[in-house]
N, C-alpha and C positions, 0 to 999 in steps of 0.2 A: 387496164389501169384507168383509162378515162371513164369507162362505165362504172368502175368501183367508186371513183371520186363523185360521179353523178349520183349514185345511190346514197353515198355518205352525206352529200349536200342536201338531198331531199329529206333524209332522216333528221338532219340538224334543223332544216327549215320547218318540218312538221312538229318537232319538239318546241321550237321557238314560238310557233303560231298556235300551239295547242291551248285551247281555252279562250282564244280571241274570237269573239262573236263578229262575224263579217258585217252584218247590217249595222250594228252599233259603231264599229270601227269606221266603216265607210261614211256614215252620216257625220260622225265627229270630225273626221279628217276633212270632209267637204266644207263643213262649217268653219273649221280652222283656216282653210284656204281662203274662204270669203273674208274671214276676219283679217288675214294678212293683207289682202287687197284693200280693204277699207282702212286698215291701220296705216298703210303706206301713204294713202291719200290724206288721211286725217292728220298725220304727223308731218305734213309738208314734205313728203317723200324722203323721210329720214330712214336711211338704211340701218343706222345704228339702233334705232328703236325697234325696227322690224327684226333685226338680229337678236336683240334682247328677248323679244317675244318668242323667237324661234328657240332660244335656249330654254325659256320657260316651258314651251311646248314639249321639248325633248325630255325635260324632267317630268312633266305630266304624263307623257306616253310611257316612260319608264315605270312610274307609279301605277299606271293602268295595267301594264304587263305583270307587275309583281302581284297586285291585288287580284288579278284574274286567275292567278295560280293558287291563291289561298282559299281553301274550302270554307264555305259559310260556317261550318261547325267550329272552325278555329277562330273565325272572326267573332263568333258569339262568345267564345271564352274570354276574349280580350276586350269585350264591350265595356264592362265596369271599369277596367283600368284606363281605357281611353277617355271615359267620361270623367273620372276623378282627375286624371292628368290635365284634361281641358279646363276643369274648374280651377285647379291650382294655377294654371297659366293665366286665366282670366283675373284671378286675385293678384298675381304678380304684375299684370298690366295695371291694375288699379293702384298698386303701390309703387311700381318702378317704371311704368311704361313711358315711352317718349310722347311728348305732347306736340302735335302738329296741327296747325290751324284750329287750335282750341279744343282738340279732341285727343284723348289719351287712349289709343287703340293698338299701338305697336310695341313690341319688345325688341330691343336691340341685342342681337346675338352674334358675336364675332364681327364679321364684316358686312352683315346684312340685317334687315329688319323683317319681321313677319307679324301677321295678325293672328293671335291665338283664337279669336272668335271664329275664324274660318274652320278650325278643327271641329268646333261644336256643330257645324252643319252636318257632319258625319257622325260625331260621337253621340249626339242626342238621339237620332233615330236608331243607332246601334244599341244604345243603352235601353231605350224604351221597348224595342223589339225583343231584346234579351229578357227584360222584366216581364213582359206579357207572355213570352214563351214559357218561362218558368211557372207561371200561374195559369196556363192555358186551360187546364181542366176545371178550375174553380174561380173564374173571374167574377169579381163582385164590384159593387160601386166603390168600395174602399180601395181596391186596386187602381181604379181610374183616378181616384183622388191622389193617391201616392204618385202615380205617373204625372199628374198635373203639377205636383210639387217639384218633381225631378226636372220637369220642363221649365217651370217658372224661375228656378234659381239661375241657370245660365242666361236666360232671356233678360232677367233683371240686371245681371252684371254687365251684359253687353249694352243694354239700353242706357246704363249709367255712364258709359265711356265718353260721350254718347255716340251710338251707332244704330240709328233706328232701322236702317235698311237691313243690316245683318241680323238684328234682333227679330225683325219681321220674318226673315228666311228661316232662322233657327226655330222660331215659334211655329212656323208653318210645317217644318219638317217633323217636329214632335206632334203637332196636332193631327197630321195625316196618320201617324202610327196609332194614336189614340182612337181615331175614327175607324180605321180598318180593324182595330182590335175588337170592335163591336159595341162601342158606347151607344146607349139608347138615344133615340131622337128626342125623347122628353128631356133628357139631361142636356142635349145640345141646345134645344129651344130655351131651357131655363138659363143656361150659361149666356146665351145671346141676350136675353132680357136683362140679366145682371150687368153684362157689359154695357148695354145701352143706358142702364140706370146710372152707372158709374162714369158715363161720358164726361159730365162736367168736372168731376174730380180728376180724370185723366187729362183733360184739357189744361187744368191748372198746373199739373206737374211737368207738362211739356216745356222745353226750352223756347225762348222767344222766337228763334229762327225756325223752329219746327212748327209753331203756331202760324208764323208768317207764310210758310210754304203751303199750309192748308188753305189759308185765306186767299193766297195768290192763285191757287188752283181754281177757286170759284170765280175770280175776276183778275186775270193777269194784267189787265190794262190799268189797274189802280197804281201800279208801280212799274212801268214798262222799262225803266232803266236800272231798276234795282232787283227786287225779289222776283218780278215777273219776267225778267230778261231771258232767263234760261228757257222757259216754256214758250215764250213768243218766238224767239229765234229758231228753236227746234221745230215748232209746228210750221213755220215758214219754210224751213228746209225740207221737211217731209212733204208738204203740199207742192212745192215748186218742182219736185222731181217728176211729176206728171206720170204718164203711162210707161215710158221707156227710160226716163231719167236723163240727166244732162251729160252722162258719159263719165267714165272713170277718170279721175283727176281734174274734172271740170266743174265741180260743185262750187258755186260762188259763195254760198253761206259759210262753207268750211274754209275755203282758201282766202277769203277776206276776213277770217277770224271773227265772224259774228257768233259762232257756236262755241260756248265755253265747254271745257272738259270733253272735247270732241273725240279724243282717242280712248276715253274710258267710258264713263256713264252715258255719254250722248253720241256714241259711235253709230247708233242706228239712224240718227238724223243725217249723218254724212253718207251712210250707205243708201238711205232712201232718196236723197237728192241726186245721187249719181247713177243709181240703178232703177229708180222709179218703182211703179207698181209691179212690173214683171219681176224685178229683183226681189222685192218684198215677198211676192208670192212664192218664189223659190225658197227663200229663207224660212218662211212660215211652214212650208211643206216639209222641209228638212226637220224642223223642230217637231212638227206633228208626227212625223214618222218615227223620230227618236222616242217621243213619249209613248206612242203606240207600241213600239218594240219593247220598251221597258215594262209597260202594263202586261204585255203578253208573257214576258219572263216572269213577272209576279204571279200571274194566273197559273203558270205551270210549275211554280216553286214547290218543293216537296215538304217543307216544314213551315210551321207557323211563323218562326223567326224569319225565314227567307222571304215569305210572302209579305210580311209587314215591312221589312227592310227595303225590298225591291219596289213596293208600292210607294213608300215614302220618298225614296231617292228619285223615282221617276217624276212624281208630282212636284218635287222641289225644282227640277228642271223646268217644268211648266210654270211654276211660280216666278222663277228667275225671268223667264221670257215675258210673261204677262206683266209683271211689275215694271220691268225696264221699258218695254215698248209703250206701256200705259203712261208712264211718266214723261217719256219723250213726246208722245202724242198729245199730252195735255189732259188726259182723263184720270190721272192719279198724281198725288203729290210727289215732288222730287225727293227721293229717299236714298239715293246713292247705291243702286243695285246694278251690277254689271250685266251685260248681255252675254250669255254663255258662248264661249269659244270665239267671241268677236272682240270684246273689250280688252284693252291692254291691262296686264297685271299678272304677276306670277303666282301669288297665293291662291287667288280664285281659280286660275286655270289648273293648278295642281289639285285643288279640291274637286273640280268637275271631272277630271280624268280619273281620279281615285274612285269617285262614285261610279263612273262607267266601268272601271275594273271590277268593282263589287257586283255590278249587274251581270257582267260576263261570268264571274265566278258562280253566281247563283244559277245562271243558265247552264253552265258546264256541269254542275252537280245536280241537275234537275231530276235525274233518275236514281239518285242515291237516297236511301232511306236511313234516317238517323237511328242509331242503335243506342 
């Protein structure tokens, strides 16, 4: 009887874990653990905040498990619906969204709020991968132009909220799909020249605080107690960590409350001060391994749709990390991009784990040929 129960438990365990890619899961959970440690310190040892993040993580892990079970072919069929639903939610935000700190980004549903723009980080690459897959045999410049329009609509709606950080990530997610679909270098160079030529116009339509962030990046000392405060205090924290760091819960910049938004966008500054260069090396190695694993899954994907989706989702992870660490280190403007699996927040964590689940699904179905 004991042996029978043992066999049954093993079968249940194998079914539950079927489709879960061990390297992706291990790296995600390790990053999440480092995030809990940094969050506990950044939130002044708030058990309640860590418990809330644990609840967010549980929801995200559930989403990862569900999406790991969904075949890419089924994801492809629902791509247009997800895109249209996301656009409708963005329009709803524009009309009925909650205004917080001057930005209209959230929809109030029941007892909670959520950011519909987070959905577009997944819906846009899904939609564009679906579009290019349908036209794979006869891709022309017109198809890339249509893809550009499909990308520009949600990016414009998100930028209008205003949410420059999320607009950047959604734009990057779509741009990666367009690039891997095979757009020519001549077109890329031409678009870059056009973007450079329209720079003065784009500068004019930016909000005052967005222009100030760019100017502050060039010289934070011009307003050390105002716009430059975030960058100055964050770079002090990163540099003061030294080689081994000051030790967990012993970061002076964080615990003396010099670092603003230290449990969300600037959690890397807290982590760097307490764990130093050694801790940062471990963190960057984990991110690098996660990106490498994602690109490996993309290279072995069986269909054009799967390859485009896996490549885009993987490079979005890279963009998250590069932009967040860049802004905390003072080499990029402050745009409000969270650090994957580290920053506090439920919607972003759910999006990240859902993307991990999609990568696991693509890997699980790598040997299946679409009929």
